[in-house]
N, CA, C and O of each residue as an XYZ file, in Angstrom:
356
protein
N      -5.580     46.548   -160.679
C      -4.227     47.031   -160.478
C      -3.441     46.019   -159.664
O      -3.971     45.398   -158.742
N      -2.200     45.863   -160.007
C      -1.315     44.947   -159.309
C       0.013     45.651   -159.045
O       0.567     46.313   -159.923
N       0.507     45.496   -157.828
C       1.810     46.059   -157.467
C       2.681     44.906   -156.976
O       2.251     44.101   -156.150
N       3.896     44.834   -157.487
C       4.846     43.801   -157.093
C       6.121     44.505   -156.639
O       6.715     45.282   -157.387
N       6.533     44.223   -155.403
C       7.697     44.878   -154.829
C       8.627     43.828   -154.251
O       8.182     42.929   -153.537
N       9.914     43.932   -154.554
C      10.894     43.066   -153.891
C      11.117     43.623   -152.501
O      11.525     44.773   -152.334
N      10.844     42.794   -151.503
C      10.925     43.295   -150.136
C      12.077     42.716   -149.345
O      12.510     43.312   -148.359
N      12.578     41.571   -149.753
C      13.633     40.942   -148.979
C      14.504     40.142   -149.922
O      14.013     39.426   -150.796
N      15.766     40.272   -149.736
C      16.705     39.517   -150.551
C      17.616     38.719   -149.634
O      18.154     39.246   -148.661
N      17.779     37.481   -149.944
C      18.793     36.669   -149.291
C      19.589     36.009   -150.403
O      19.182     36.086   -151.562
N      20.689     35.375   -150.102
C      21.549     34.872   -151.175
C      20.848     34.021   -152.233
O      21.176     34.133   -153.415
N      19.901     33.180   -151.846
C      19.279     32.310   -152.833
C      17.791     32.478   -152.998
O      17.163     31.696   -153.712
N      17.188     33.502   -152.342
C      15.734     33.642   -152.367
C      15.336     35.107   -152.561
O      15.862     36.004   -151.903
N      14.396     35.324   -153.479
C      13.796     36.654   -153.650
C      12.381     36.599   -153.092
O      11.620     35.687   -153.415
N      12.025     37.571   -152.256
C      10.665     37.667   -151.743
C       9.976     38.829   -152.436
O      10.463     39.960   -152.418
N       8.831     38.534   -153.048
C       8.050     39.541   -153.753
C       6.749     39.785   -153.005
O       5.974     38.857   -152.771
N       6.512     41.039   -152.630
C       5.243     41.412   -152.011
C       4.274     41.746   -153.140
O       4.554     42.597   -153.984
N       3.133     41.065   -153.141
C       2.137     41.234   -154.193
C       0.915     41.912   -153.576
O       0.407     41.478   -152.542
N       0.449     42.988   -154.226
C      -0.698     43.741   -153.715
C      -1.711     43.957   -154.824
O      -1.343     44.239   -155.965
N      -2.992     43.823   -154.488
C      -4.042     44.144   -155.441
C      -4.743     42.928   -156.006
O      -5.069     41.983   -155.287
N      -4.968     42.971   -157.316
C      -5.771     41.959   -158.008
C      -4.919     41.221   -159.043
O      -4.215     41.834   -159.846
N      -5.004     39.893   -159.002
C      -4.315     39.079   -160.004
C      -5.387     38.605   -160.976
O      -6.050     37.591   -160.753
N      -5.541     39.360   -162.055
C      -6.595     39.077   -163.023
C      -6.086     39.375   -164.427
O      -5.279     40.281   -164.632
N      -6.571     38.600   -165.387
C      -6.294     38.807   -166.810
C      -4.815     39.068   -167.069
O      -3.972     38.240   -166.726
N      -4.493     40.207   -167.670
C      -3.113     40.520   -168.053
C      -2.170     40.623   -166.853
O      -0.969     40.395   -166.992
N      -2.698     40.961   -165.687
C      -1.838     41.102   -164.510
C      -1.232     39.772   -164.108
O      -0.138     39.739   -163.544
N      -1.926     38.666   -164.389
C      -1.368     37.344   -164.089
C      -0.073     37.149   -164.866
O       0.901     36.626   -164.324
N      -0.050     37.562   -166.124
C       1.155     37.461   -166.937
C       2.278     38.336   -166.422
O       3.445     37.951   -166.489
N       1.942     39.512   -165.908
C       2.948     40.412   -165.333
C       3.597     39.747   -164.121
O       4.819     39.763   -163.977
N       2.774     39.163   -163.253
C       3.316     38.477   -162.082
C       4.180     37.292   -162.505
O       5.259     37.079   -161.951
N       3.718     36.540   -163.465
C       4.474     35.393   -163.941
C       5.851     35.818   -164.464
O       6.851     35.151   -164.198
N       5.898     36.908   -165.192
C       7.172     37.401   -165.723
C       8.104     37.855   -164.594
O       9.303     37.584   -164.642
N       7.573     38.532   -163.593
C       8.399     38.968   -162.458
C       8.957     37.769   -161.696
O      10.104     37.791   -161.250
N       8.144     36.725   -161.549
C       8.611     35.516   -160.867
C       9.722     34.861   -161.683
O      10.735     34.444   -161.124
N       9.542     34.768   -162.992
C      10.590     34.191   -163.852
C      11.902     34.965   -163.719
O      12.977     34.375   -163.612
N      11.798     36.271   -163.727
C      12.987     37.120   -163.604
C      13.685     36.878   -162.257
O      14.904     36.717   -162.200
N      12.902     36.854   -161.188
C      13.476     36.638   -159.853
C      14.079     35.241   -159.735
O      15.129     35.070   -159.116
N      13.424     34.244   -160.324
C      13.979     32.887   -160.302
C      15.323     32.832   -161.013
O      16.256     32.178   -160.545
N      15.416     33.512   -162.133
C      16.663     33.542   -162.877
C      17.795     34.181   -162.097
O      18.954     33.788   -162.229
N      17.453     35.169   -161.285
C      18.470     35.875   -160.508
C      18.832     35.164   -159.213
O      20.000     35.135   -158.825
N      17.836     34.589   -158.540
C      18.052     34.045   -157.198
C      17.910     32.532   -157.094
O      18.539     31.917   -156.233
N      17.104     31.925   -157.944
C      16.915     30.477   -157.885
C      15.704     30.031   -157.093
O      15.239     28.904   -157.268
N      15.173     30.895   -156.215
C      13.968     30.576   -155.440
C      13.187     31.868   -155.210
O      13.754     32.956   -155.118
N      11.856     31.707   -155.120
C      10.987     32.872   -154.942
C       9.925     32.566   -153.889
O       9.358     31.474   -153.848
N       9.675     33.559   -153.044
C       8.574     33.531   -152.087
C       7.657     34.694   -152.447
O       8.118     35.822   -152.623
N       6.365     34.420   -152.556
C       5.371     35.459   -152.826
C       4.609     35.755   -151.550
O       4.029     34.852   -150.948
N       4.605     37.013   -151.131
C       3.846     37.449   -149.949
C       2.512     37.996   -150.433
O       2.457     39.046   -151.073
N       1.431     37.274   -150.121
C       0.093     37.616   -150.601
C      -0.768     38.323   -149.563
O      -1.990     38.354   -149.712
N      -0.182     38.886   -148.529
C      -0.969     39.520   -147.466
C      -1.908     40.593   -148.000
O      -2.973     40.814   -147.425
N      -1.535     41.263   -149.089
C      -2.336     42.363   -149.624
C      -3.041     42.019   -150.941
O      -3.512     42.917   -151.638
N      -3.117     40.740   -151.286
C      -3.844     40.337   -152.495
C      -5.329     40.258   -152.149
O      -5.708     39.637   -151.156
N      -6.162     40.885   -152.966
C      -7.598     40.965   -152.681
C      -8.469     40.147   -153.623
O      -9.624     39.868   -153.302
N      -7.938     39.755   -154.783
C      -8.751     39.040   -155.767
C      -7.838     38.279   -156.714
O      -6.776     38.768   -157.099
N      -8.263     37.078   -157.085
C      -7.566     36.294   -158.101
C      -8.635     35.698   -159.009
O      -9.555     35.032   -158.534
N      -8.516     35.938   -160.325
C      -9.487     35.353   -161.253
C      -9.058     33.939   -161.636
O      -8.036     33.441   -161.164
N      -9.841     33.307   -162.487
C      -9.597     31.917   -162.879
C      -8.214     31.737   -163.513
O      -7.502     30.783   -163.198
N      -7.846     32.645   -164.394
C      -6.540     32.581   -165.046
C      -5.421     32.708   -164.009
O      -4.413     32.006   -164.086
N      -5.604     33.594   -163.055
C      -4.619     33.769   -161.996
C      -4.493     32.544   -161.111
O      -3.388     32.170   -160.718
N      -5.620     31.916   -160.794
C      -5.596     30.701   -159.976
C      -4.798     29.610   -160.683
O      -3.976     28.939   -160.059
N      -5.034     29.431   -161.969
C      -4.311     28.407   -162.729
C      -2.808     28.698   -162.758
O      -1.996     27.791   -162.579
N      -2.444     29.950   -162.980
C      -1.033     30.316   -162.991
C      -0.403     30.052   -161.620
O       0.707     29.524   -161.543
N      -1.096     30.413   -160.547
C      -0.569     30.201   -159.202
C      -0.464     28.723   -158.867
O       0.471     28.311   -158.180
N      -1.401     27.926   -159.338
C      -1.336     26.481   -159.131
C      -0.053     25.938   -159.770
O       0.657     25.134   -159.166
N       0.229     26.376   -160.970
C       1.441     25.932   -161.662
C       2.695     26.408   -160.925
O       3.685     25.680   -160.851
N       2.657     27.602   -160.391
C       3.802     28.111   -159.641
C       4.056     27.263   -158.401
O       5.200     26.940   -158.083
N       2.980     26.907   -157.705
C       3.159     26.087   -156.498
C       3.709     24.720   -156.853
O       4.503     24.164   -156.094
N       3.310     24.163   -157.985
C       3.880     22.893   -158.431
C       5.373     23.040   -158.702
O       6.136     22.088   -158.533
N       5.789     24.241   -159.124
C       7.200     24.517   -159.405
C       7.943     24.947   -158.137
O       9.073     25.429   -158.209
N       7.309     24.771   -156.986
C       7.915     25.050   -155.678
C       8.090     26.532   -155.372
O       8.942     26.901   -154.565
N       7.291     27.382   -156.011
C       7.245     28.789   -155.616
C       6.395     28.844   -154.350
O       5.256     28.377   -154.355
N       6.926     29.402   -153.274
C       6.181     29.473   -152.014
C       5.287     30.697   -151.992
O       5.687     31.784   -152.410
N       4.073     30.508   -151.500
C       3.139     31.612   -151.298
C       2.874     31.687   -149.802
O       2.440     30.711   -149.190
N       3.139     32.861   -149.213
C       2.935     33.054   -147.776
C       1.895     34.151   -147.549
O       1.638     34.974   -148.428
N       1.307     34.147   -146.362
C       0.316     35.149   -145.963
C      -0.857     35.220   -146.941
O      -1.374     36.299   -147.234
N      -1.262     34.067   -147.434
C      -2.341     34.002   -148.415
C      -3.699     34.124   -147.707
O      -3.964     33.375   -146.767
N      -4.561     35.054   -148.141
C      -5.887     35.157   -147.544
C      -6.647     33.829   -147.673
O      -6.481     33.120   -148.666
N      -7.471     33.491   -146.689
C      -8.159     32.201   -146.680
C      -8.964     31.892   -147.949
O      -8.918     30.763   -148.437
N      -9.686     32.850   -148.483
C     -10.487     32.590   -149.675
C      -9.601     32.231   -150.865
O      -9.935     31.323   -151.626
N      -8.500     32.916   -151.032
C      -7.590     32.626   -152.144
C      -6.917     31.282   -151.919
O      -6.725     30.524   -152.870
N      -6.556     30.973   -150.687
C      -5.981     29.667   -150.366
C      -6.966     28.553   -150.718
O      -6.571     27.510   -151.239
N      -8.236     28.775   -150.433
C      -9.269     27.789   -150.752
C      -9.396     27.589   -152.268
O      -9.529     26.457   -152.734
N      -9.355     28.679   -153.032
C      -9.412     28.569   -154.485
C      -8.227     27.769   -155.031
O      -8.391     26.947   -155.932
N      -7.046     28.011   -154.487
C      -5.852     27.277   -154.910
C      -5.962     25.799   -154.543
O      -5.588     24.930   -155.330
N      -6.469     25.523   -153.360
C      -6.618     24.116   -152.930
C      -7.607     23.382   -153.826
O      -7.382     22.221   -154.170
N      -8.703     24.042   -154.209
C      -9.680     23.428   -155.112
C      -9.057     23.160   -156.469
O      -9.294     22.106   -157.059
N      -8.262     24.100   -156.975
C      -7.620     23.923   -158.275
C      -6.616     22.775   -158.242
O      -6.493     22.026   -159.211
N      -5.908     22.639   -157.144
C      -4.923     21.570   -157.015
C      -5.576     20.207   -156.855
O      -5.004     19.188   -157.241
N      -6.789     20.190   -156.279
C      -7.494     18.930   -156.053
C      -8.125     18.378   -157.319
O      -8.380     17.179   -157.437
N      -8.365     19.258   -158.244
C      -8.950     18.645   -159.387
C      -9.449     19.411   -160.469
O      -9.949     18.849   -161.444
């Protein structure tokens, strides 16, 4: 299960609170929400304080998002490590 909530709006940035698991089809749901928010605001911050699991597909999608300058904040250490490994190689 994945829950995505807009928690803060500023003129040029949408902050999305992400909770649960980013796996399989849920990765696509998150990607679509980010695209929508980017279209509306131009910048997106993802708050990962409540993310508990990310599968391989989710890691790849998040790696691509970070390359596109989507900020991820409050990322749990294990998920941060998975993202760093994916970015390294």
